[in-house]
C-alpha positions in Angstrom: -4.3 -45.7 26.5 -7.5 -45.3 24.5 -7.2 -44.8 20.8 -7.2 -41.2 19.4 -10.6 -40.2 18.1 -10.6 -39.5 14.3 -10.3 -35.9 13.2 -13.7 -34.3 12.3 -14.0 -33.3 8.8 -16.3 -30.5 7.8 -17.7 -29.9 4.3 -16.5 -26.9 2.6 -19.9 -25.2 2.9 -20.0 -25.9 6.6 -16.4 -24.7 7.1 -17.3 -21.5 5.3 -20.4 -20.9 7.4 -18.4 -21.6 10.6 -15.8 -19.1 9.5 -18.5 -16.4 8.9 -20.1 -17.1 12.3 -16.7 -16.7 14.0 -16.1 -13.5 12.2 -19.4 -12.1 13.2 -19.0 -13.1 16.8 -15.6 -11.5 16.9 -17.0 -8.2 15.5 -20.0 -8.2 17.9 -17.8 -9.1 20.9 -15.3 -6.2 20.4 -15.8 -2.9 22.0 -15.7 0.2 19.7 -12.0 0.9 19.4 -9.5 2.6 17.1 -5.8 1.8 16.2 -3.5 4.0 14.2 -0.2 2.9 12.6 2.5 4.2 12.7 2.5 5.8 16.1 4.6 8.7 14.6 4.7 9.5 11.0 6.3 12.0 8.5 4.7 13.6 5.4 4.5 11.0 2.7 4.1 8.0 5.1 1.2 5.5 4.6 -1.2 5.4 7.6 -3.3 2.3 8.6 -6.6 2.9 10.5 -8.1 -0.2 12.0 -11.5 0.0 13.9 -13.4 -2.7 15.8 -16.8 -3.0 17.3 -18.8 -1.2 14.7 -21.9 -2.4 12.8 -21.5 -1.5 9.2 -19.0 0.3 7.0 -17.8 3.4 8.9 -16.7 6.8 7.4 -13.8 9.1 8.5 -11.1 11.4 7.9 -7.4 11.6 8.3 -5.9 15.3 8.3 -9.2 16.4 6.6 -8.9 13.8 3.8 -11.6 11.2 3.5 -10.9 7.6 4.5 -12.3 4.6 2.4 -12.9 1.6 4.7 -12.8 -2.0 3.6 -13.9 -5.0 5.6 -11.1 -6.7 7.6 -11.2 -9.8 9.9 -13.2 -8.7 13.0 -13.4 -5.1 11.9 -12.7 -2.4 9.2 -9.6 -0.9 7.9 -8.5 2.1 5.7 -5.1 2.6 4.2 -4.4 6.2 3.4 -1.4 8.5 3.3 -0.1 11.9 4.6 0.6 14.4 1.7 4.2 15.3 1.4 3.2 18.9 1.6 1.7 18.4 5.0 3.1 20.7 7.7 4.6 18.7 10.7 2.6 18.8 13.8 -0.6 16.8 14.7 -3.0 15.1 12.2 -6.5 14.4 13.5 -8.3 11.1 12.9 -12.2 10.9 13.1 -14.3 7.7 12.4 -18.0 7.7 12.6 -20.2 4.6 12.6 -22.7 2.6 14.6 -22.3 0.3 17.6 -23.0 -3.4 17.6 -26.8 -2.9 17.8 -26.6 -0.8 14.5 -28.6 2.0 16.2 -26.2 3.9 18.5 -23.9 6.4 16.8 -20.2 6.0 17.7 -17.5 8.5 17.1 -13.8 7.4 17.4 -11.1 9.9 17.5 -7.2 9.9 17.6 -4.2 12.1 16.7 -1.0 11.3 15.0 2.2 13.0 15.6 3.8 14.3 12.2 7.4 14.9 12.3 9.8 16.8 9.8 10.9 14.4 7.1 14.0 16.4 6.2 14.0 15.1 2.7 17.4 15.7 0.9 18.1 17.4 -2.3 19.9 15.4 -5.2 21.5 16.4 -8.5 21.1 13.8 -11.2 22.1 13.7 -15.0 20.0 11.7 -17.5 19.7 11.7 -21.3 18.4 15.1 -22.5 15.4 13.6 -24.1 14.0 12.7 -20.6 14.3 16.4 -19.3 12.9 18.0 -22.4 11.0 15.2 -24.2 10.7 15.7 -27.9 7.3 16.5 -29.5 7.5 12.9 -31.2 7.0 11.2 -27.9 4.4 13.5 -26.3 1.6 11.2 -27.7 3.2 8.2 -26.1 3.5 9.9 -22.8 -0.2 10.8 -22.8 -1.0 7.2 -23.5 1.2 6.1 -20.5 -0.6 8.6 -18.4 -4.0 7.0 -19.4 -2.6 3.6 -18.8 -1.6 4.4 -15.3 -4.9 6.0 -14.6 -6.7 2.9 -15.7 -4.4 0.6 -13.6 -4.9 2.7 -10.5 -8.8 2.7 -10.8 -9.5 -0.8 -9.4 -12.5 -1.4 -7.1 -11.6 -1.0 -3.4 -12.6 -4.4 -1.9 -10.8 -6.1 1.0 -7.1 -6.8 1.1 -5.9 -9.7 -0.9 -3.0 -10.4 1.4 -2.4 -13.1 4.0 0.9 -11.6 5.5 2.6 -8.2 6.0 4.7 -6.7 3.1 8.2 -7.7 2.3 11.0 -6.1 0.3 10.7 -6.9 -3.5 14.5 -7.6 -3.4 17.3 -7.3 -0.9 20.0 -4.8 -1.8 21.5 -1.4 -1.0 19.1 1.5 -1.2 20.5 4.0 -3.6 17.8 6.6 -3.1 15.1 6.8 -0.6 11.5 8.0 -0.9 11.2 11.8 -0.9 14.3 13.0 -2.3 14.0 16.4 -4.0 15.6 16.0 -7.4 17.1 18.2 -10.1 17.7 16.6 -13.4 20.7 18.1 -15.4 20.3 21.1 -13.3 16.8 22.1 -14.7 13.9 19.8 -14.0 12.6 19.9 -10.4 10.8 16.9 -9.0 10.4 14.7 -6.1 11.2 11.0 -5.8 8.0 9.0 -4.9 9.5 5.6 -4.5 12.6 3.7 -3.3 15.4 2.9 -5.5 17.0 -0.5 -4.8 20.3 -1.4 -6.4 20.8 -4.4 -8.6 22.7 -6.0 -11.5 20.9 -6.2 -14.8 18.9 -9.4 -14.8 18.6 -10.1 -11.0 15.1 -11.1 -9.9 12.4 -8.7 -8.8 9.7 -10.3 -6.5 6.2 -9.4 -5.5 6.2 -7.6 -2.1 2.8 -9.3 -1.2 -0.2 -11.1 -2.8 -2.1 -9.3 -5.5 -3.4 -9.1 -9.0 -1.3 -7.7 -11.9 -3.0 -4.7 -13.3 -0.2 -3.4 -15.6 2.6 -4.8 -17.7 3.8 -2.1 -20.0 6.8 -0.3 -21.4 6.3 3.3 -20.3 8.5 6.3 -21.6 9.8 7.4 -18.2 9.1 4.3 -16.0 10.4 1.8 -18.6 9.2 -1.6 -18.3 6.6 -1.5 -15.6 4.6 -4.0 -13.4 1.9 -2.9 -11.1 0.0 -5.1 -8.5 -3.2 -4.2 -6.8 -3.4 -5.7 -3.2 -7.0 -4.7 -2.5 -7.9 -1.8 -0.2 -6.8 0.7 -2.8 -3.2 -0.3 -2.2 -0.8 -0.8 -5.0 2.9 -1.5 -5.5 4.9 -0.6 -8.6 8.0 -2.0 -10.1 9.9 0.3 -12.7 12.8 0.0 -15.1 12.7 -3.7 -15.5 14.7 -5.4 -18.2 12.2 -8.2 -18.5 8.6 -8.8 -17.4 7.6 -12.3 -16.3 3.9 -11.8 -15.5 0.7 -10.9 -17.5 -2.2 -8.6 -16.6 -4.9 -10.4 -14.6 -2.5 -12.9 -13.1 -2.9 -13.4 -9.3 0.6 -13.5 -7.7 1.8 -14.6 -4.2 4.3 -12.8 -2.1 7.8 -13.6 -3.4 6.7 -14.6 -6.9 9.0 -13.6 -9.7 7.6 -10.5 -11.5 10.6 -9.6 -13.7 14.3 -8.7 -13.7 16.2 -5.6 -12.8 17.0 -3.3 -15.7 17.6 0.3 -16.8 14.8 0.9 -19.1 13.1 4.4 -19.1 14.6 7.5 -17.4 17.4 6.2 -15.3 21.0 6.8 -14.4 21.8 3.2 -14.1 20.4 -0.4 -13.5 18.1 -0.4 -10.4 14.6 -1.2 -9.2 12.4 1.7 -8.6 9.7 0.3 -6.1 6.8 2.5 -5.5 3.7 2.3 -3.2 0.3 4.1 -3.9 -2.4 4.3 -1.4 -5.5 5.7 -2.9 -4.3 8.9 -4.8 -1.0 9.3 -2.9 2.4 7.9 -3.5 3.7 6.9 -0.1 7.0 5.6 1.5 7.4 1.8 0.9 9.9 1.5 4.0 7.1 2.6 6.4 4.6 0.2 4.6 6.9 -2.7 5.7 6.5 -1.8 9.3 2.7 -1.8 9.2 0.9 -4.9 10.9 -2.3 -5.6 8.9 -3.3 -8.4 11.2 -3.2 -6.8 14.7 -5.7 -8.1 17.2 -8.3 -5.8 18.8 -7.5 -4.4 22.4 -8.9 -6.8 25.2 -12.5 -6.0 26.4 -12.5 -3.9 29.5 -14.3 -5.0 32.6 -16.3 -2.8 34.7 -15.0 -2.3 38.3 -16.8 -4.1 40.9 
């Protein structure tokens, strides 16, 4: 039996060049096509649009809202959301771009079935200062609002992730996304996150790779960590008892961010996990079902 040939080793520069050539070949070889996830959605869900076979950044809309596309392996993606106020029915998707030559216009269209979310009503009791904040904390609340706006203003860019999203901790869900809430019988609001039970001091982990863009003690959210995952997609972690990362840190999926607590406006210790896609808070449970690495459909062959 002849000896095995030694493995070929490429220089880092040559490896990068080969990867870029492979990416370009994959994009040029794909026919213009469109993928929509999930197949059926409810108001408040994130929606992932992936297109292949286009030359240059496309434009598009989902239910009349503009899509922002970023470059993805072999194509382009946009992660958006359906407003919670959207009437159930059919949401239209339209994407405009150019074919492989960069000259012929291409229009890709699709529809998304939007079903009734049936969000429940909940009655909660919290400290009175969180229902009617005293004048002494209004300046702090204004600072919190400005800090959130800064955190959520990151450049679009491609996704920073190398795998799909995972739960930040495994435990009982005490309040799902979308609950319509009444605090102390007065303040009406809607719950734009997922509450996950946990004893104080239990670990909270990153739902995916990203960059820390906030570590702050906020009046209502308590001790907060926000991660930007690229693509205008963020995950937030509220009410922590302790924060274990710093702004600017690059974290990997499963890395410790902090510990469960009951800081801010809470009824007891838990993690409030939120997901923001662009300007909309969306349902994190649906985000976990999205496949960001789906392959393009096979090329069709003309009939003989």
